[in-house]
C-alpha positions, -999 to 999 in steps of 0.1 A, spaced: 295 -17 -13 291 7 16 257 14 30 257 51 20 268 42 -15 241 16 -18 214 40 -7 226 67 -31 223 41 -59 189 30 -49 175 66 -46 190 74 -80 169 45 -95 137 55 -78 117 86 -68 112 100 -34 75 108 -31 59 134 -9 22 132 3 -1 145 -24 -33 133 -42 -59 129 -16 -60 153 13 -63 143 49 -100 140 57 -110 130 21 -131 99 15 -117 70 -6 -125 73 -43 -134 44 -67 -147 23 -38 -171 3 -59 -146 -7 -87 -143 -45 -87 -108 -60 -88 -97 -96 -92 -83 -110 -59 -56 -137 -57 -83 -162 -47 -102 -156 -80 -130 -136 -65 -139 -99 -76 -137 -74 -48 -140 -37 -43 -126 -15 -15 -162 -11 -3 -165 -49 0 -136 -50 25 -144 -18 45 -139 -26 82 -160 -13 111 -128 3 125 -115 17 92 -98 7 59 -62 4 49 -53 6 12 -18 -1 1 -6 2 -35 21 -24 -40 34 -49 -66 59 -79 -67 90 -67 -86 99 -34 -68 129 -37 -46 113 -12 -21 82 -34 -19 105 -64 -13 123 -45 15 90 -38 33 69 -68 22 72 -87 56 61 -56 75 33 -49 51 20 -85 57 23 -81 95 6 -48 96 -21 -59 72 -28 -91 92 -28 -73 125 -50 -45 112 -76 -70 100 -76 -85 136 -84 -50 148 -115 -46 126 -97 -27 99 -105 -37 63 -72 -42 44 -67 -44 7 -34 -44 -12 -37 -32 -48 -14 -39 -78 -19 -13 -104 12 -21 -125 10 -33 -161 26 -67 -161 37 -62 -197 63 -39 -182 73 -63 -154 62 -100 -158 70 -104 -121 39 -84 -114 15 -108 -132 -14 -124 -116 1 -159 -111 31 -142 -94 8 -122 -72 -8 -154 -61 25 -169 -52 36 -138 -33 4 -136 -12 7 -173 -3 44 -169 5 39 -139 28 7 -153 44 -17 -125 35 -49 -129 52 -63 -99 33 -71 -94 -4 -43 -87 -29 -60 -74 -61 -54 -64 -96 -61 -28 -107 -64 -39 -143 -67 -4 -158 -46 15 -131 -77 37 -128 -81 31 -90 -44 43 -85 -51 73 -107 -82 82 -86 -62 80 -54 -33 100 -69 -11 71 -60 23 71 -78 46 48 -59 49 13 -44 46 9 -15 22 37 -7 -3 35 22 -37 52 27 -54 47 60 -91 57 64 -108 58 98 -142 43 108 -160 73 92 -142 67 59 -119 97 62 -82 97 53 -62 99 84 -28 88 71 -10 88 38 26 79 31 53 55 40 52 22 61 79 34 84 112 52 83 137 26 72 140 0 44 160 -22 68 137 -37 95 164 -34 121 167 3 114 132 14 120 128 42 146 94 55 135 65 32 128 43 57 109 16 33 96 15 10 126 12 41 149 -15 56 127 -35 24 127 -32 20 165 -43 56 172 -72 55 147 -86 23 160 -84 36 195 -104 67 185 -73 89 191 -57 115 168 -31 101 144 3 115 155 18 119 120 -7 122 92 15 125 62 50 113 54 75 114 26 82 80 10 105 62 -14 93 37 -39 92 25 -75 69 45 -98 37 27 -106 39 13 -141 4 25 -152 -16 7 -178 -21 28 -210 -54 46 -212 -76 32 -239 
């Protein structure tokens, strides 16, 4: 199948998101909600907040978009942690919809990709709802003062070799250097979050 045809098919099966929900400058919501990490411990966003900022990425296991970006998410997350940025990846999907998003599969994925940061379960999807997150992957970067400085895509290409704009990496580097983030919001493609039903 030609690349353009494949891209058309993929987009038809997903949704293109635009930056919405939290506004640039907002503080992170639901920071004290405890979520189960792949190591078995309960953690909140507040528990992982770094002195140089905090990166929150909504992700999962089954989504083809996540799989396309997963190595870059791992690399950015690990490097961000080294720069003093607290990093947490959150799975808000209901595994009843996609068993691949179950806790045991999350543990396998985190180990396979070499995550040095938490990968946690948002068991009610309420953290995602509080953020206004709707897609996977979807990134939120907060600076050292806890203010949102970037929201959107990881970069501009599903294919690693086709990346020309490193949105999240550039935002992280600028923020940790105390500089203005060059691009604060971007459109992004991803799978819709499979929210747990409200009880």
